[in-house]
N, C-alpha and C positions, 0 to 999 in steps of 0.2 A: 468865427469860422462859418463859411457858407456850406451848403450841402456838398458832399463829396470831398470834404476836407480842404476846400479851396479858401484861401484868405480873401476876405471881402475886398481888399484893395488890389488883388491880383488882376492884371489886365492882359488880354490876349488879342493880338492882331494876327490872324491866321489866314494864309493863302493856300488853298487846296486846288491842285490841278488834276486833269485827267480827261480822257475822251468819254463820250457817252457810254453808259453801261458798266462803269467801274465802281459806282457807289458814292459819287461825290455828294449827292443830295442827302443820302441816308447817313453817311459819315458826318457831314456837316451838322445835320439835325441832332445826331447823337452827341457830338462834342458840345453843341450849344446847350443841351440839357445838362450834360455832365459838368460843364464849366460855368454855368450861369451866364452864358453869352446871349444878349438880347437881340443883337443885330446879325442876321445871316443874309447875305446877298448872293444872287446868282449872276454870273457874267452874261448869261443869255438875256436876262432882263435889262442889264445895263446896255447891251448891244442894241436891243430894241428901242431903248430910250434915245440912243444916239442916231438911229437911222433917219429920222425926220430932218436932222440937221445936215445930212449928206444926200440931197435929192439927186435923181438921175441915175445914170449907169455908173454907179460908184462901187468900188470893191466891197464896201460894207453892206451893200444891199443884197449881196449873194449869201447863200448858206456857205459855211466855211468849207464844206467839201466840194463846192463847185466855184469857189473864188478864183480858181485857176483860169477860168474862162476870160478873165480880164487880161491874161498874159499870153494866150496862144493855145497850144495843144495840151491835151490831157497827159501831162508828164509828171514825174516825181518832182522835178525841179520847179515846175509851175504850181503844183499843189502846195509845196513848201512856201513858195513866194506869195501866193494868195493868203496863206495862213499868216505869214509874217506881216504882210501889209495890213490885214485886219487887226492883228494883235498889237501893232504899233499904235493904231488909232485908239483901240479900246483900253490899252494899258495906260494911256494918259489919264483916262478916267479912273482906273484902278489906283494909280499913284495918288490922285487927289483924295480918294476914299481913305487910303492908308494914312495919308498925312493928317486928315481931319481926325481920324480915330486916335492916332498917336498924340496929336495936339490936345484933344479933348479928354484924353485918358479914358477912352471908351473901348470896350471889347467888341471885336467884329470878326466874323468869318466870311470870307469871300471865296466862292468856289467857281471855277471856270476851266474850260478847255484851252483858253488863251493864256497858257502858262509858259512864259519864257522869262526866266529869272534875269536875263540880261536887260530886260525892259523895265525892271523895278529900279527906281531911282537909287543910286549908289549910297546916298547918305542915310537912307532909311532901311536898307536891306537887313541889317543886323537887328532891327527892331520888329521884324516880321518873321513869324514861324511859317516856313514854306515846306510843303510836302507834296508828293505826286503819287497818284493812285493809278494802277494799271492791272489788267488781267493778262497773264502771259499767253494763254492759248486763245487764238482768235475765235474758235468755235465756241468756247466757253463764254467769251465776251459777247458773241451774238446771242447765245442762250439767255444771258442776263439782260440784254436789251429787250428781247421779246417778252421777258417776264416782268419788266419794271412797272408795267401798268398795275400790277397787283400791289405795289408798294408806294411809289412816289409820283408817277406820271400817268394818272388814270385816264387822261384825255389825249395822251400822246403815244399811240402804239409804236413799238420799236421797229416794225418791219422796214420802214423807209430808211432808218438809220442803220439797221443791220445790213442792208444792201450796200451801204457806203463804207462799211468797215475797212476794206482795203485802203481807202483814202484816209480814213480816220487814223489807221495804224501808222501811216506815214507821218501824220501830225504827232502821234505819240512818240515815234522815234526821234523826231525833232526836239520835242520837249525833254525827253529823257537824256539826250546828248547834253543839253544845257544843264540838266540836273547833275550829271557827272562833272561837268566843268565847274559848277558852283557848289558842289558838295551838298546837294539837296537830297534828302532821303526819299526813296521810292518804296512803295508798299504794294505787293501783289495782293489784290483783294479777292482772289478766287474763293477763298474761305472767308466770308464776310465777317464772321464773329471773331475769328482769330486775328484778322487784320485790324478790326476795330479795337481790340484790346491793345495791340502793339502800337497803334496810332495814338490812342489815349495815353499810354505810358510815355511815348515820345514827347507829346505836347506837354504833359505835366512835368516831364523832366527838364524841358526848356524853361 
């Protein structure tokens, strides 16, 4: 048995979604330690890796909250469209990561705001533990963003992202609608320690 009571041959392929400030990085780090997962990936870094391959005025060159500029006016419809366009590109990479982990029998945690279960390849969905994090109250979400430099993002002050929360919450609504469609559990992380315990129990139960 490994630490935490996990069998040594247990493998986890975990996909964690959520907008900034909901605890994706912290929860991923906690699960990695608790489950002896050596590979933890951030969707933001995978997006940065992809950008040089899409030069010019391409949707992936924009921050997700202003990808709407590729499609016209600043509207809910275009914000969602920009999000989906970016997600379709980036999730192709995610699917390759998931397939490699499954094929190699490796444990991996991937956390990203580009969380749309419909874009996960159908034949591997059941082999991936998917869950979504959110903070119900927008003011509390903003507070957590402003405080995150104390914990996980020391060089990335949350002010800029907090200013974009109305747009991010549109992305959250889009992801959560898909969670309902695909029966993906969602966890309110307003109380970090309570939610962390619930998430750990859920993952171990799977």
